[in-house]
Phi, psi and omega in degrees: 000144178283152180243141174283167180297327178292319179295317178294323177301315180293320182295319186264359183056042175241154178283154175300322179300320178297316179295323176297320179295316178301322177293315184298326182265005177079015181278320180216094179276146175291156179291323180200181176225151177285172178300332179275358178094007180283140181288143175229135184242140180251191182299321180298321179289326177297317180293320180294320179297323177301316178297319179301315182293324177298312182292329176296327176297336178268010178064029180277133178299151184299322180298321179290324178298313181300315180298320181293314182292333182270357178297137181303328183270007182293129180241122184297316183298315179298319180296317180296319178297320177294319178300318183297318179297315181294321179293324178297316178295320179295324178297320178297319180296317180296321179299319179292322179294321177298318179297321178296316178298319179300318179294322179295316179298318182297323183271344178070324181219127181278154175268147180288147178292126189238346185235146177295330180300328180289326179284318184256041182305131180105344177258153178285166179300319180296319179294321179299313181297321179295317181293322178297318180294319179295318180298318179295320179293321181284314192233010184302333182266002183266154176299328182298324182296313179293322180294323180297322179294320179296314183291324179293322181296330182267358186275132177283162177300322179296317179294321178299316179299321179295314181297317179297320179296320179296317179296318179295322179295321178299317179298319180291323178294325177295320176297320177297321178296322176298316179299330179274009176068030174287154177259161183301336180251016180287158180304319181296316181289323177298322178297321178292322178293326176297320178291326179293320177297320177295323179296319180297334180292351172295336183250319182193172178271110183280136172269163176304319180295318180293320180298315178297317181299323177297318179300319178295322179296316181301325183276327186270324182285123184302324183292313179289318181301318179299320180297314181290323180293333177291332178285314181196131180300130180089357185293323182300312180291322178298317179296319178303313181294319181295318180291324178294316179298318181290324179296324178298333179273005179076027182062035179243000000 
């Protein structure tokens, strides 16, 4: 049965104005119109709207969603399977964030992060000292380096745990995107890189050059490369390419 724009609005929890906008930009056209000009939507439009809402959850711009859905090779079943994997990972991340919030509420007041071991958990003391020296050599004269120290000094252990969980979830979602045969410059991966740039802002404001440099560091440095390769074979190089591609776009 066809649905009116008001019925579709209620079903999808979207405003009628939003659906009108989707029509205007060619993202979601109605199946037909009544003699009076009212929009009518069918099963195909419902399925397309579901995909739109999934991709919006990944912070993908509307123009990129439209281009992706209109690609001749787009397969709904493959897309749904990919969405399920990504949503599952996001659910795990949210569960960890809830646990972090619960601990914060229980303690009422967080303690400031005080040790490098908490930031670089999983690395040896020697590796930590080496990375600190390298970071100072690479970026010690930049505003980002000084800003990162200020933000880290003010960060609670609970907030640090939350930020680390978000970063780990991003890495796993990127591995899932690789498994789904996404390319480093694909819309899905660009959305993940947009989130990675936002994640870095917990520490400092990343420039395109710094963002690209981090990607190169992750791929070239044996310590970081080993970590990414443990998540998924080829992830370090894939991340390097994805960060370089996103940096070329000015982190947009």
